[in-house]
N, C-alpha and C positions, 0 to 999 in steps of 0.2 A: 497764791497760786496752786493748784490741785499739781499733784506730781504727773499726773500724765498728759500736759500741757509743756511741761519740759523735757518731758519722754518726746514726743508729736515732734518740738521744737527741738533736738538733736540731734535725732532720724532724720530730720528737710538740712539741720543745716551743718550739720558735720561732708556729708556729702558737698552741698556745697561748698564750704571750702575750698575743698581740696581741688576743684575745680578754680576758683579763686585763683589758690592760693598756684595751681598749672598754668596758669594766664601771668598777673605776673610777679610771681614767684620772691614772695615775700621772705620766704623759711631762708632761701636764700641769699640776699641779702641781709641778713641778717647773724649766720652762721659763716656765710662764706662760702660759695661755690667750687667747688670737687679741684686741685690743678687737671689742668688741659693738657694733658698729652700729644707734643705737634710733632704730625709725622715728616720724616724727609722727604724730602722731595727729590725724587725720581726722577735720573737724566732720562730719556730717552732718543736715544740718538736718530737720527734720519736715515735709511739707508746706505749707501756707497753710491747707487743709482741717482740717489736726488743729489746727496754730495760732489757727484762730479757736472753736476752741472751750474756749481757756482764759480768764484772762478779766488784765486786764488788770495784773492783782499778780502770777499766777501768770507772763505773757508777763516780763517785768521778773527774779524771780525764773531763772524759765529761761535768761536770758542771762545773770545775773552764771553762775547756775552753772555754766558752759560758756564763762566768761572773754569773752565777748562783749558789747559799750559800746553802749548804747542809750538814748536820750533818754527817760528817762518822762515828761517835759509830752505827748513826743508820743501822738501816738493811738494806739488797736490796729490800726489796717489799719498807720500807718506804722515801729510799734514789728517786725512780724510782719515788714514790707522788712525791716530792718537786721538781726536774725534771717537772713531768706532770704541775704544775699548775702555773709556769715561765710562 
């Protein structure tokens, strides 16, 4: 075959391979994907007014669900302060 034929095949084939690689990720599976850095979850506490609507028991459950350590024997206002600190 003529060299111009191969040149045309290369000019058309290389961009097609790039598009297919983006779609199917052939190079990533052969080489391995780079490590993904997981972002740490940032806890955004609700306002004190919203927290005041909860009962003391609900505030303690809310803190436990969001991995916040609170002292359950404290008053409702002190529990809210502990949640807002986090």
